[in-house]
N, C-alpha and C positions, 0 to 999 in steps of 0.2 A: 537597321534604321528603316523608317517608313519609306524612304526613297528607294530602298532596295526592293521592297515588296510591291510598291505602287505599279511598276510596269506590268506586273502579272495580272492585276485586276482592274486597272484604271484606264478609262478612255477620256483623257483630259481635253477640254475645249478652252482655248485662250479667251480672255475676257473681250467682249465686244462693246458696242455703244450702250450707254445707260442713261436713265432719265435725268441724272444730275450732272452728267459729263465728268465724273470723277475718274482719275487715272488709277487703275488697279494694277499694282505690280504683281509679278509672279516669277517663280524660278522654274523654268522649263525642265531643268535637270532633275527636279524633285517629283516629276509626274510621268506617268505612263500614257501611252496613246493608243494601245492596241487591245486593252482589256475589255471586259464586258460591262463595267460599271461606269456610267457617264458621270463626269464631274465638270461643272460649269459655274459661271457667275450670273446672277440674276440681272435681267435688263432694267428692272425697276429698283431704284435706290431712293428712299424717302429723304426729304429735306432734314428731318430730325436725325437721321442716321449720319448725315454729313456733319450736322451740328455736334453730335456726340463725338465723332472722329476728331473734329477740330478742338473741341473742349478738352479732350484728353491730351492732345498735342500741346495746348496752352499750359498744361500742368506738367510739361516735360516728360510725357510718355512718348517714347521713341516709336518710330514706324517700323514694323517688321515687313520684310519684303514678301514673304510667303510663309504662312503658318504650317505648310506641309513639308518644309525642308529641314525640320528639326531645330531651327533657330527661331523659336516662337515668342521671344520676349518683345513686347510692344503691341501696338495696335495695327490691325491689318484688315483689308477687305478680303473676306474668306470665301472660298469656293464651296459649293454644295453638291451633293450627289443628286443632280437633276439632269434629265435629258433635255437639252436646250431646244431640240426640234419640236417637242411637244409640251415642254414645261411641266413634265410629270416626274415624280420622284423615282430615282433608280434604286432598286432594292435587290436583295439576294434572290427574290422571286423573279423580278423582271430580268435580272442579269443572268441568272443561272438556270432557273426552273422553266420559265416560259419558253425559251428557245428549245422546244422539245419536239419530238416526232410522234407520230401516231402509235408507234410500237411502244413508246413509253406509257401511253394511256392503256394499251392492252395489258401490259405487264402489271400496272398498278390495279387495274380492274380485277385481274385474277387474284391479286393479294386481298382485295376487299371481299371478294366472294368467299375466300377461304377463311378469313378472320371474322367476318360479320354475317353470321347466319341469320340474324334478325333482319328482315327486309326493311323495316322502318328505320332501324339504326343504319343499315347499309346505305340507304339513299339520303338520309337526313344528316348523319354525323360523319360518315366515313368518306368525306370529300378528300380527294388526293390531288396534290399538285402534279402536273405533268413532269416526268423525269426524262432527262436526256438519254437517248438510246445508248450512248457510250458508257452508261453506268447501270448495267443490268442488275447489279447487287444493291441498288439504292431505291428505296421506296419512302415517300413522305406521306405520313398519315396525319391529317389535321383533325382538330377537335378531339384529340386524344391526350390523356394526362398520365404520365408515369406515376405509379404509386409505390413502387418498391423494387429492390433488386432481388432476383432469385438466386439463392445460394445452393451450391452442390452439397449433397448430404455427406456428413462426416462419419467416419467409422465410429462405432460405439465406444471404442477405447481411445478416441482422440483426446489429446491434452487440451487444456483451456486455451493455450496459445497456438493451437493448430492453424495453419494457413487456410483462410477461407477463399473459395473460388466462386466468382460470379458466373452464372450460366445463362442469364437472361434478365428480362425486365417484365414486370407485370404492369398492366395499364388498363384504364377504362376509357370509354368514349362517350361523348355526349353528357358529361357531368355526372357520371355514375352508372349504376346498373351492372351488367355483366363484366366480369374481369377477364382479360385476355393475357396471354403470355407470349412474348417474342423471345425465342431461344437463340442463343449466340453460338455460332460454330467456331468463332475465334476469340473475340474479346467484347466486353461491354464498356462503352465510353459514356461516362456521366458528364454532361455538359449542359446543365440547367440554370446556369447563372449563379450569382452570389447569394441569391435568396433561396431558390428552390433546390440547388445542389445540396446544401446542408439539410434541407427538409427531407429530401429523398434518402439521404444517408441515415438520418436519425430514424425515419420510418422503417428503414431496413436493418436497424439494430447496430448501426455504426455511430458511435458518439460517446458521450459522457453518461455512465450508468446513473449518475445523480439526476440527470435530465430524463433519461429513458425509463428508469424503473418506476417512478410514480405514475407514469402513463400506461403501464402494463406492457411496455415494449421490451422484449428480451434483448440483452446486449450480445451481439454477435462479435463485434470488434470493439474493444475498449479504447476509444480515441477521443479524449476530452477536448481536443482542439477543434472538433467539428462544431460549427456555428459560432465560434469565437473569432476575435480579431477582425470584425467587420469595420472596414473603412468607408465611410460614406462621403458624399460630395455635397455638403450642405450649401444652401443658397438662400439669400435674402433678396426680396424684390421690392423696390420702391416704385410707386405708381404716381405719375404726375399728369395733370391736365396739359394739353397743348394749346397754344394760342390759336385763334380763328385763322383758317386758311391752311393749317397743317393737317394733312390727311392721315388717318389711321384706319385700321380695319373696323374700329368701333362704329363708324358712321355708314358702313356699307349696308344700307337698307333701301327698299323701294327702288326708285329710279337709279340711285347711285350704285346699287348692287347689279342691276341690269347692265349698266354701262361698264362696270368692272368686269363682268362676265364676257361682254362683247370684246373688251380689250384683251382679255385672257385668251379668247379664241384665236387671236392674231399673234399670240406670244408676247404680249406687252401688258402694261398696267400693273396696278398694285397687287393683284393676285399672283404675280410672278415673283414677288419679293421673297427673301429668305433671311435667316439670321446671319447676315453677311458681314456685320461689323463686330469684330471680336478683339479683345485686348487681354493680354497676359502680362501681369505687372509684378516685378519683384518687390520685396519689402523695402529695399533701400530707396525706391522711388517715392514711397509714401511716408516713411518714418524718418524722424530726426535721428541723429547719431545716438542720443540718449535712449530713444525708444528702441533702436536696433539692439543696443546692449541689453536693454530690459528683455527683449524678445529672446535673445540668446540665453539669458539666465532662465527664463521660463521653459525653454526647450530642454534644459538640462535637468529639470525636476523629474524625479523618478515617478513612474506610473505603473501600477500593477497590470493594467489592461494593455499597455503598449510594450511589445517586445523590445528589449534594449537595442538589438541590432537595427531595428527599424527606426528607433529614436535617433540613433547616431547617424544613420543614413539621411534622415530628413533634416537634421541639423546641418549636415554637410551640404545638402541641396540649398538650404537657405544661405549659408555662408558663401556659396559659389554664385549667388545671384539668380538662382532658378526662380521662375515666376511662381508666386504663391497665391495670387488672386486672379480671377477671371472676371471681366466686365463685359456685358453685352446688352444692347437695347432690344426690346421687343415691341413691335409696332401695334400694340393692342392692350387693352386693360387686362392685367394679369393678377388682380387682387382677389381676395376671398369674399368681399362684400359686393354690392350691386353698383355698377357704374351709372352715372347720370346719362339719360337719353340724349342723343344728338350731340355728344361730346367726344372729342378725340383725346386719347391718352397715349402716353409712352410709358412702358415699364422698364426700369433699369435694374437688371439682375446682377448680383454680385455673388460669385461662387468661390468657395475655398478649395484650392487645388490640392493641398497636402495637409489634411486634417491630422492633428495629434490625438484626436479622440478615437477610441476603439469600442465598438459595440458588439451586439450578438444577434444571431438569428436562431431561434429554437422552436421546435414543434410544441404545441400546447395540448395536443390530442393525438391518439393513435389513428384517428380518422384522416386519411390522406387528402380529403377534400377541404379540410379546414386549414386556412392559411396559417403560416407560422407567425410567431410574435417577433417583430423587428424592433430592436432598440439601438439606434445609432450612437446613443450616449453622448451626443454633441453638447449637451448642456451641463455636463459633469463639472462640478466646481473644481475638481482636481486638474482640469485642463483649461485654465483661464486664457491660455494663448489663443485657442480657437475663438473664444468670445471676443478677445481683443481684435483679432483679425477681422471678424465679422463687423465689429463696430468701426474699424478703420475703413472697410468697404463703404459703409453708409456715409461716414464722414466725407470720404472722397467724392461721393456723388453730390453731397451737399455743396462742396466746393465747386464742382463742375456746374451745378445749377446756377451758381453766382457769377460765373465767368461770362464774357460777352456772348459766346456761342450758345451757352445754356440759356441766358436771358432772351436770346433771339427767338427760341422755339417754345420755351415753357411759359405757361400762363402765370402772371403775377399772382393770380388767385388759385393757382394750382394746388391740389391737395396731394399729400403723401400718406399712404396707408401703411399699416403694420409698423408703427413707430417703435423703436427699441426703448427700453428704460436705460438711459445713459448712466454709467457710473461716473464718479468724480474723475477716475483715471481716463475714461474715454473722453470726457469733456476737456480734460487737460490736454489730450492729444489734439482735439479739435482746435483749442485755443492756440496751441503751438503752430499748427498748420495755418491758422488764421494769422498768426504773427508773421509767418513766412510770406503771407499774402498781403501784409501791409499794416497789421495792428501795431501800435506804438506805445500803448500804455495798458495798465491793468484795468479792465472794465468788468462790471457786473453785466453779464449778457444772458440772454434767454434763447435757447434753441427751441424753435416752434415746430410743432407737428404739422403745421398748416391745416389744422383741424381741431382736435380736442386737446389731448394731454400736453401740458407744458411743465417743464422742470427747469430750474435755474441753479447755478452754482457760481461761486466766486473762485476764479482760478487766475494764476499769474500769466501774463503774456510774456513771450520771449521770441527770439529769432528775428533776424532782420529780413526785409523783403527779398524775394528771389530776384526781382528785376524791376525796373521802373514801370513796366507795363503791369506787373503784378501789384505794385504798390498802389496804383491808381484804381485797382479793381475793387468795387464795393461788394460786400457779402450781404445780399438782400435777405438771406434766411436768418441772419443774426440780428436780433433786436437789442440794442444797447439801452441801458437804463441805470 
């Protein structure tokens, strides 16, 4: 568990005072206090973040004590990897590389002299991070890109299935030019992430011959699974205007920016904020019993791109009540269009935690500097459950916007961007949720984009209100007619 590993790397700081006076719970047993990575809570909490927190609670989202203890269902004030003494981010560089001695610099300088004979490259591109003296076998070379694995030569009579041995890695610095080789005396570890690891493998001849052959790449190891089974973390962002008096990063210009920087110099103010309000919600919190049964049926549909063992495991996650959706507010305009000047926004992000879609990452050229083609396959018609989950996310934020806490901070003339094209099924779910919040008859209603596109459907209402408080709650984003 994360709690078993945290003491080795974490230097946890208990939450102190904050600008909104909220009480932030934590589980001390889930955190370490002697590691190099600072973890703390921001001193600035925006009013709209507290409104978001309360709005989710009003819709029966439970509060999680601490997202770091493995029991992360619900909403919580989350800690961040920030040094509270200076309000700067703690990274692998600040935690592990920077605490270095001069001997580390001397060692890496010798490495640069050996590998970078071109003086301009040596001083421009071969910047190296200082390395701790306790690791004489470690050198970090920045601005360098691995372009392929170096294989040991096979005997002339070797069979097609002979074992291949990696002996090193070839790389370039500064975006191209001379190619260098780092030879391994023990082993080569490929750790370039979910995007570039398959790229390097395919460039090195490891992958599906049907992908490699047309690009002129000889197949060294026939391994069709390389680049397949990509599971992405799709997100949808709704952007709303805030009412006057609610501050976001959008309005930090001129004198306001100067004042914010002055506050930051003392370890306070809006520039010390973080993505500190997170919620992880299971499907049963959002869906009716009928919708939950429909979701289970969709989970059972076979899909060629989804390995059966993963499909079964994910269905078990859902049945056990594991969080399927993540909600988080972002205190700035996070849309693709241009925001209005002198206007504060909040962006409400919804993220799918366990996508049933599986995509691919494949090279499109033998040129190692050309990025691979990435297809998350999230819009595949054969995975309607992912689309339904995303629609449920959006619908839930519509409902939160209508509750008292949402109406307190969001402008009545607020605009939402990136509107989805709702299906009849999605609107049916919205109406059922609306029924749980107080609808008592079948209405023709229109879901507004708060901007341009408007679509309407007639759907039946159902479900009784959750509570008297919910029954009295108007939904101001639904226009009846």
